[in-house]
DRENPATI-158972 format. One record per residue: residue in three letters; x, y, z of N, C-alpha, C, O in turn. Coordinates in steps of 0.05 Angstrom, whole numbers. Each point is the difference from the previous one (the first is absolute). Example, Ala and Ser with C-alpha at 12.3 -4.5 7.8 and 13.67 -1.06 7.14 Angstrom:
# DRENPATI-158972
<rec residu="ALA" n_east="264" n_north="-114" n_up="156" ca_east="-18" ca_north="24" ca_up="0" c_east="18" c_north="24" c_up="0" o_east="21" o_north="0" o_up="13"/>
<rec residu="SER" n_east="-28" n_north="21" n_up="-27" ca_east="16" ca_north="24" ca_up="1" c_east="-15" c_north="22" c_up="14" o_east="10" o_north="22" o_up="4"/>
***
This chain:
# DRENPATI-158972
<rec residu="MET" n_east="598" n_north="-983" n_up="2810" ca_east="24" ca_north="7" ca_up="7" c_east="25" c_north="-25" c_up="-5" o_east="23" o_north="3" o_up="-7"/>
<rec residu="ALA" n_east="-32" n_north="-20" n_up="11" ca_east="16" ca_north="-29" ca_up="-20" c_east="0" c_north="7" c_up="-29" o_east="20" o_north="-5" o_up="-13"/>
<rec residu="THR" n_east="-45" n_north="19" n_up="-2" ca_east="4" ca_north="1" ca_up="-21" c_east="21" c_north="22" c_up="-15" o_east="10" o_north="1" o_up="-23"/>
<rec residu="MET" n_east="-10" n_north="18" n_up="49" ca_east="16" ca_north="27" ca_up="-7" c_east="30" c_north="-14" c_up="-2" o_east="13" o_north="2" o_up="-21"/>
<rec residu="ARG" n_east="-4" n_north="-17" n_up="43" ca_east="27" ca_north="-10" ca_up="9" c_east="9" c_north="-21" c_up="-33" o_east="23" o_north="0" o_up="-9"/>
<rec residu="ALA" n_east="-45" n_north="-13" n_up="-3" ca_east="2" ca_north="-20" ca_up="-23" c_east="10" c_north="16" c_up="-18" o_east="22" o_north="-2" o_up="-11"/>
<rec residu="ALA" n_east="-39" n_north="20" n_up="5" ca_east="2" ca_north="24" ca_up="-24" c_east="29" c_north="15" c_up="-2" o_east="10" o_north="8" o_up="-21"/>
<rec residu="ALA" n_east="3" n_north="-5" n_up="49" ca_east="24" ca_north="17" ca_up="9" c_east="19" c_north="-24" c_up="-11" o_east="15" o_north="6" o_up="-19"/>
<rec residu="ALA" n_east="-13" n_north="-34" n_up="31" ca_east="14" ca_north="-19" ca_up="-6" c_east="6" c_north="-6" c_up="-27" o_east="23" o_north="-1" o_up="-9"/>
<rec residu="ALA" n_east="-40" n_north="-2" n_up="-1" ca_east="-10" ca_north="-2" ca_up="-34" c_east="16" c_north="21" c_up="-14" o_east="17" o_north="-5" o_up="-17"/>
<rec residu="GLY" n_east="-23" n_north="33" n_up="27" ca_east="17" ca_north="21" ca_up="-14" c_east="32" c_north="-1" c_up="5" o_east="16" o_north="5" o_up="-18"/>
<rec residu="VAL" n_east="-8" n_north="-12" n_up="41" ca_east="28" ca_north="1" ca_up="9" c_east="11" c_north="-24" c_up="-12" o_east="25" o_north="1" o_up="-1"/>
<rec residu="LEU" n_east="-35" n_north="-21" n_up="-8" ca_east="5" ca_north="-19" ca_up="-11" c_east="9" c_north="-2" c_up="-33" o_east="20" o_north="-10" o_up="-10"/>
<rec residu="LEU" n_east="-47" n_north="26" n_up="-3" ca_east="-3" ca_north="2" ca_up="-24" c_east="32" c_north="21" c_up="-9" o_east="15" o_north="-3" o_up="-20"/>
<rec residu="VAL" n_east="-15" n_north="22" n_up="39" ca_east="27" ca_north="24" ca_up="-4" c_east="22" c_north="-19" c_up="-3" o_east="11" o_north="-4" o_up="-22"/>
<rec residu="LEU" n_east="-4" n_north="-9" n_up="47" ca_east="23" ca_north="-20" ca_up="0" c_east="4" c_north="-17" c_up="-18" o_east="22" o_north="-8" o_up="-7"/>
<rec residu="SER" n_east="-44" n_north="1" n_up="-2" ca_east="8" ca_north="-29" ca_up="-26" c_east="2" c_north="21" c_up="-28" o_east="10" o_north="-11" o_up="-21"/>
<rec residu="ALA" n_east="-19" n_north="41" n_up="21" ca_east="10" ca_north="10" ca_up="-17" c_east="28" c_north="8" c_up="-7" o_east="13" o_north="2" o_up="-21"/>
<rec residu="LEU" n_east="-6" n_north="3" n_up="50" ca_east="30" ca_north="11" ca_up="-3" c_east="17" c_north="-29" c_up="-3" o_east="21" o_north="1" o_up="-13"/>
<rec residu="ALA" n_east="-27" n_north="-21" n_up="22" ca_east="10" ca_north="-30" ca_up="-7" c_east="3" c_north="-4" c_up="-31" o_east="20" o_north="-11" o_up="-10"/>
<rec residu="VAL" n_east="-36" n_north="19" n_up="-1" ca_east="-4" ca_north="-9" ca_up="-30" c_east="12" c_north="21" c_up="-14" o_east="7" o_north="-10" o_up="-22"/>
<rec residu="VAL" n_east="-1" n_north="35" n_up="23" ca_east="10" ca_north="20" ca_up="-15" c_east="33" c_north="6" c_up="6" o_east="11" o_north="11" o_up="19"/>
<rec residu="HIS" n_east="-3" n_north="-21" n_up="-36" ca_east="33" ca_north="-1" ca_up="0" c_east="14" c_north="19" c_up="-25" o_east="12" o_north="-9" o_up="-19"/>
<rec residu="ALA" n_east="-14" n_north="36" n_up="24" ca_east="21" ca_north="12" ca_up="-19" c_east="29" c_north="-5" c_up="-3" o_east="9" o_north="-4" o_up="23"/>
<rec residu="GLU" n_east="4" n_north="3" n_up="-34" ca_east="27" ca_north="-2" ca_up="-11" c_east="6" c_north="21" c_up="-16" o_east="-18" o_north="10" o_up="-13"/>
<rec residu="ASP" n_east="47" n_north="3" n_up="11" ca_east="10" ca_north="13" ca_up="-24" c_east="3" c_north="-19" c_up="-19" o_east="6" o_north="-23" o_up="6"/>
<rec residu="PRO" n_east="-11" n_north="32" n_up="-33" ca_east="5" ca_north="-22" ca_up="-22" c_east="28" c_north="-11" c_up="-8" o_east="19" o_north="16" o_up="3"/>
<rec residu="TYR" n_east="-14" n_north="-37" n_up="-11" ca_east="28" ca_north="-6" ca_up="-2" c_east="3" c_north="-2" c_up="-33" o_east="-16" o_north="-10" o_up="-17"/>
<rec residu="LEU" n_east="38" n_north="21" n_up="13" ca_east="6" ca_north="-3" ca_up="-34" c_east="20" c_north="-14" c_up="-2" o_east="16" o_north="8" o_up="16"/>
<rec residu="PHE" n_east="-4" n_north="-32" n_up="-33" ca_east="8" ca_north="-18" ca_up="-9" c_east="20" c_north="-1" c_up="-27" o_east="-9" o_north="1" o_up="-23"/>
<rec residu="PHE" n_east="42" n_north="-4" n_up="31" ca_east="7" ca_north="8" ca_up="-22" c_east="18" c_north="-27" c_up="-5" o_east="-2" o_north="-19" o_up="15"/>
<rec residu="GLU" n_east="20" n_north="17" n_up="-38" ca_east="20" ca_north="-24" ca_up="-7" c_east="21" c_north="8" c_up="-16" o_east="-1" o_north="-8" o_up="-23"/>
<rec residu="TRP" n_east="23" n_north="21" n_up="30" ca_east="21" ca_north="8" ca_up="-16" c_east="17" c_north="-22" c_up="-11" o_east="4" o_north="-17" o_up="17"/>
<rec residu="LYS" n_east="5" n_north="14" n_up="-37" ca_east="22" ca_north="-13" ca_up="-9" c_east="18" c_north="15" c_up="-2" o_east="-7" o_north="20" o_up="-12"/>
<rec residu="VAL" n_east="34" n_north="-19" n_up="19" ca_east="21" ca_north="16" ca_up="-6" c_east="25" c_north="-10" c_up="-16" o_east="16" o_north="-18" o_up="6"/>
<rec residu="THR" n_east="-16" n_north="32" n_up="-27" ca_east="27" ca_north="-16" ca_up="-14" c_east="11" c_north="30" c_up="-17" o_east="-5" o_north="24" o_up="1"/>
<rec residu="TYR" n_east="28" n_north="-45" n_up="-20" ca_east="14" ca_north="28" ca_up="-13" c_east="-16" c_north="-3" c_up="-23" o_east="-17" o_north="-17" o_up="-5"/>
<rec residu="GLY" n_east="27" n_north="39" n_up="-11" ca_east="-10" ca_north="4" ca_up="-28" c_east="19" c_north="19" c_up="-15" o_east="18" o_north="11" o_up="13"/>
<rec residu="THR" n_east="-20" n_north="-6" n_up="-49" ca_east="9" ca_north="18" ca_up="-4" c_east="-19" c_north="12" c_up="-15" o_east="-16" o_north="-11" o_up="-15"/>
<rec residu="LYS" n_east="18" n_north="50" n_up="23" ca_east="-19" ca_north="16" ca_up="-20" c_east="20" c_north="17" c_up="0" o_east="19" o_north="3" o_up="15"/>
<rec residu="SER" n_east="-29" n_north="13" n_up="-42" ca_east="12" ca_north="22" ca_up="-13" c_east="-15" c_north="32" c_up="20" o_east="-20" o_north="11" o_up="-9"/>
<rec residu="LEU" n_east="32" n_north="-1" n_up="32" ca_east="-14" ca_north="25" ca_up="4" c_east="6" c_north="24" c_up="-13" o_east="-18" o_north="17" o_up="-3"/>
<rec residu="LEU" n_east="46" n_north="-16" n_up="-6" ca_east="9" ca_north="21" ca_up="-9" c_east="12" c_north="-1" c_up="-27" o_east="18" o_north="14" o_up="-9"/>
<rec residu="GLY" n_east="-35" n_north="-41" n_up="-9" ca_east="10" ca_north="1" ca_up="-21" c_east="25" c_north="-23" c_up="0" o_east="6" o_north="-8" o_up="-22"/>
<rec residu="VAL" n_east="5" n_north="-1" n_up="38" ca_east="23" ca_north="-20" ca_up="7" c_east="-19" c_north="-19" c_up="17" o_east="-17" o_north="4" o_up="17"/>
<rec residu="PRO" n_east="29" n_north="-29" n_up="-30" ca_east="-11" ca_north="-22" ca_up="20" c_east="15" c_north="-7" c_up="23" o_east="24" o_north="-2" o_up="-5"/>
<rec residu="GLN" n_east="-33" n_north="-2" n_up="30" ca_east="10" ca_north="-1" ca_up="29" c_east="-18" c_north="-24" c_up="11" o_east="-22" o_north="-7" o_up="-7"/>
<rec residu="LYS" n_east="40" n_north="-4" n_up="29" ca_east="-14" ca_north="-19" ca_up="18" c_east="-11" c_north="21" c_up="25" o_east="12" o_north="18" o_up="12"/>
<rec residu="VAL" n_east="-40" n_north="-28" n_up="-8" ca_east="-8" ca_north="10" ca_up="15" c_east="-19" c_north="-22" c_up="23" o_east="-4" o_north="-23" o_up="-9"/>
<rec residu="ILE" n_east="-2" n_north="27" n_up="27" ca_east="-17" ca_north="-13" ca_up="15" c_east="-33" c_north="1" c_up="-5" o_east="-10" o_north="22" o_up="3"/>
<rec residu="LEU" n_east="-5" n_north="-40" n_up="-10" ca_east="-30" ca_north="-2" ca_up="-2" c_east="-18" c_north="-7" c_up="20" o_east="11" o_north="-8" o_up="21"/>
<rec residu="ILE" n_east="-39" n_north="7" n_up="-19" ca_east="-14" ca_north="-10" ca_up="15" c_east="-26" c_north="-7" c_up="-10" o_east="-19" o_north="16" o_up="0"/>
<rec residu="ASN" n_east="17" n_north="-44" n_up="-8" ca_east="-22" ca_north="-7" ca_up="-18" c_east="11" c_north="2" c_up="-30" o_east="-15" o_north="-6" o_up="-18"/>
<rec residu="GLY" n_east="43" n_north="15" n_up="12" ca_east="-2" ca_north="-1" ca_up="-30" c_east="2" c_north="36" c_up="0" o_east="9" o_north="10" o_up="-20"/>
<rec residu="GLU" n_east="-14" n_north="2" n_up="35" ca_east="-9" ca_north="33" ca_up="-2" c_east="26" c_north="17" c_up="16" o_east="10" o_north="-3" o_up="22"/>
<rec residu="PHE" n_east="-3" n_north="24" n_up="-46" ca_east="12" ca_north="22" ca_up="16" c_east="-6" c_north="25" c_up="-8" o_east="7" o_north="6" o_up="-23"/>
<rec residu="PRO" n_east="-20" n_north="12" n_up="38" ca_east="4" ca_north="-6" ca_up="33" c_east="-21" c_north="-15" c_up="8" o_east="-21" o_north="-4" o_up="-11"/>
<rec residu="GLY" n_east="31" n_north="-5" n_up="34" ca_east="-27" ca_north="-15" ca_up="14" c_east="-27" c_north="7" c_up="13" o_east="-8" o_north="20" o_up="12"/>
<rec residu="PRO" n_east="-4" n_north="-42" n_up="-18" ca_east="-24" ca_north="12" ca_up="8" c_east="-11" c_north="14" c_up="21" o_east="11" o_north="0" o_up="22"/>
<rec residu="ARG" n_east="-28" n_north="10" n_up="-27" ca_east="-15" ca_north="24" ca_up="17" c_east="-26" c_north="-10" c_up="23" o_east="-23" o_north="-9" o_up="-4"/>
<rec residu="ILE" n_east="35" n_north="15" n_up="27" ca_east="-28" ca_north="-13" ca_up="19" c_east="-22" c_north="28" c_up="-2" o_east="7" o_north="22" o_up="9"/>
<rec residu="ASN" n_east="-25" n_north="-24" n_up="-18" ca_east="-19" ca_north="24" ca_up="15" c_east="-24" c_north="-13" c_up="24" o_east="-17" o_north="-17" o_up="-3"/>
<rec residu="CYS" n_east="23" n_north="31" n_up="23" ca_east="-21" ca_north="-11" ca_up="21" c_east="-5" c_north="20" c_up="17" o_east="9" o_north="22" o_up="-4"/>
<rec residu="SER" n_east="-24" n_north="-27" n_up="23" ca_east="-18" ca_north="22" ca_up="18" c_east="19" c_north="-2" c_up="29" o_east="16" o_north="-18" o_up="4"/>
<rec residu="SER" n_east="-23" n_north="40" n_up="14" ca_east="13" ca_north="0" ca_up="24" c_east="-16" c_north="-24" c_up="22" o_east="-24" o_north="-4" o_up="3"/>
<rec residu="ASN" n_east="39" n_north="-4" n_up="5" ca_east="-4" ca_north="-32" ca_up="18" c_east="-2" c_north="-23" c_up="-21" o_east="-9" o_north="-21" o_up="9"/>
<rec residu="ASN" n_east="14" n_north="22" n_up="-34" ca_east="5" ca_north="-25" ca_up="-12" c_east="20" c_north="-12" c_up="14" o_east="18" o_north="14" o_up="11"/>
<rec residu="ASN" n_east="-20" n_north="-43" n_up="-9" ca_east="23" ca_north="-23" ca_up="1" c_east="9" c_north="-3" c_up="-19" o_east="-17" o_north="-3" o_up="-18"/>
<rec residu="ILE" n_east="42" n_north="1" n_up="10" ca_east="10" ca_north="-8" ca_up="-24" c_east="21" c_north="-14" c_up="10" o_east="18" o_north="6" o_up="15"/>
<rec residu="VAL" n_east="-25" n_north="-40" n_up="-36" ca_east="24" ca_north="-20" ca_up="5" c_east="13" c_north="-4" c_up="-25" o_east="-14" o_north="-4" o_up="-19"/>
<rec residu="VAL" n_east="33" n_north="5" n_up="18" ca_east="22" ca_north="-9" ca_up="-28" c_east="22" c_north="-15" c_up="9" o_east="21" o_north="2" o_up="13"/>
<rec residu="ASN" n_east="-37" n_north="-22" n_up="-28" ca_east="25" ca_north="-27" ca_up="-2" c_east="18" c_north="2" c_up="-25" o_east="-8" o_north="-3" o_up="-23"/>
<rec residu="VAL" n_east="35" n_north="10" n_up="29" ca_east="20" ca_north="4" ca_up="-23" c_east="22" c_north="-26" c_up="1" o_east="14" o_north="-8" o_up="17"/>
<rec residu="PHE" n_east="-19" n_north="1" n_up="-41" ca_east="19" ca_north="-26" ca_up="-10" c_east="28" c_north="13" c_up="-8" o_east="2" o_north="8" o_up="-24"/>
<rec residu="ASN" n_east="20" n_north="-6" n_up="42" ca_east="18" ca_north="15" ca_up="-13" c_east="17" c_north="-21" c_up="-22" o_east="5" o_north="-22" o_up="10"/>
<rec residu="GLN" n_east="2" n_north="23" n_up="-31" ca_east="12" ca_north="-20" ca_up="-19" c_east="29" c_north="17" c_up="-2" o_east="17" o_north="-14" o_up="-11"/>
<rec residu="LEU" n_east="-7" n_north="38" n_up="18" ca_east="21" ca_north="13" ca_up="-4" c_east="22" c_north="-18" c_up="14" o_east="-7" o_north="-14" o_up="20"/>
<rec residu="ASP" n_east="32" n_north="13" n_up="-28" ca_east="22" ca_north="-12" ca_up="5" c_east="14" c_north="8" c_up="28" o_east="22" o_north="-9" o_up="7"/>
<rec residu="GLN" n_east="-40" n_north="31" n_up="9" ca_east="8" ca_north="19" ca_up="24" c_east="-20" c_north="12" c_up="15" o_east="-22" o_north="1" o_up="-11"/>
<rec residu="PRO" n_east="24" n_north="8" n_up="33" ca_east="-27" ca_north="6" ca_up="15" c_east="-11" c_north="20" c_up="-11" o_east="9" o_north="10" o_up="-21"/>
<rec residu="LEU" n_east="-24" n_north="-3" n_up="29" ca_east="-22" ca_north="25" ca_up="-12" c_east="-10" c_north="18" c_up="24" o_east="-4" o_north="-11" o_up="22"/>
<rec residu="LEU" n_east="0" n_north="34" n_up="-24" ca_east="-13" ca_north="19" ca_up="22" c_east="-22" c_north="15" c_up="-19" o_east="5" o_north="9" o_up="-22"/>
<rec residu="PHE" n_east="-32" n_north="-8" n_up="36" ca_east="-14" ca_north="18" ca_up="-10" c_east="-11" c_north="19" c_up="24" o_east="-6" o_north="-6" o_up="23"/>
<rec residu="THR" n_east="5" n_north="29" n_up="-35" ca_east="-11" ca_north="28" ca_up="6" c_east="-27" c_north="4" c_up="-7" o_east="-7" o_north="-12" o_up="-20"/>
<rec residu="TRP" n_east="-8" n_north="25" n_up="31" ca_east="-19" ca_north="10" ca_up="8" c_east="-7" c_north="34" c_up="-11" o_east="17" o_north="15" o_up="9"/>
<rec residu="SER" n_east="-32" n_north="-5" n_up="-22" ca_east="-6" ca_north="31" ca_up="-2" c_east="-31" c_north="-1" c_up="-1" o_east="-14" o_north="-13" o_up="-16"/>
<rec residu="VAL" n_east="4" n_north="33" n_up="39" ca_east="-29" ca_north="4" ca_up="2" c_east="-7" c_north="24" c_up="-8" o_east="12" o_north="20" o_up="6"/>
<rec residu="ARG" n_east="-33" n_north="-20" n_up="-20" ca_east="-10" ca_north="32" ca_up="-11" c_east="-25" c_north="-1" c_up="1" o_east="-13" o_north="-19" o_up="-7"/>
<rec residu="SER" n_east="3" n_north="43" n_up="17" ca_east="-26" ca_north="1" ca_up="13" c_east="-9" c_north="16" c_up="-29" o_east="16" o_north="11" o_up="-16"/>
<rec residu="PRO" n_east="-48" n_north="-12" n_up="12" ca_east="-12" ca_north="12" ca_up="-18" c_east="7" c_north="23" c_up="-5" o_east="2" o_north="15" o_up="19"/>
<rec residu="GLY" n_east="4" n_north="-7" n_up="-42" ca_east="0" ca_north="36" ca_up="1" c_east="25" c_north="12" c_up="0" o_east="5" o_north="23" o_up="-7"/>
<rec residu="THR" n_east="12" n_north="-40" n_up="16" ca_east="33" ca_north="7" ca_up="-1" c_east="9" c_north="-9" c_up="-21" o_east="-8" o_north="-19" o_up="-14"/>
<rec residu="ALA" n_east="32" n_north="39" n_up="12" ca_east="10" ca_north="4" ca_up="-27" c_east="27" c_north="-21" c_up="0" o_east="15" o_north="-4" o_up="19"/>
<rec residu="GLY" n_east="-14" n_north="-3" n_up="-37" ca_east="32" ca_north="-28" ca_up="0" c_east="-5" c_north="-27" c_up="-2" o_east="18" o_north="-16" o_up="0"/>
***
């Protein structure tokens, strides 16, 4: 009887310790963006544009559902900047 209690207690302790050790969290993706002005010839005529890390258009974020995305933005423009996000699911047009 005591052996069964000890085995049951050991089993419960094993399960609880496994639950305490396993910690699954959704992955984090980190980005650092430097926003500046630059000149690009989009339609054959040089014009002032906003660049992100020297790129126009800005970088694409490829991620999966439930990813945690952290974007550190360093605004080096002479005015405030607002970002909006467009989310597309795989297989959708546009």
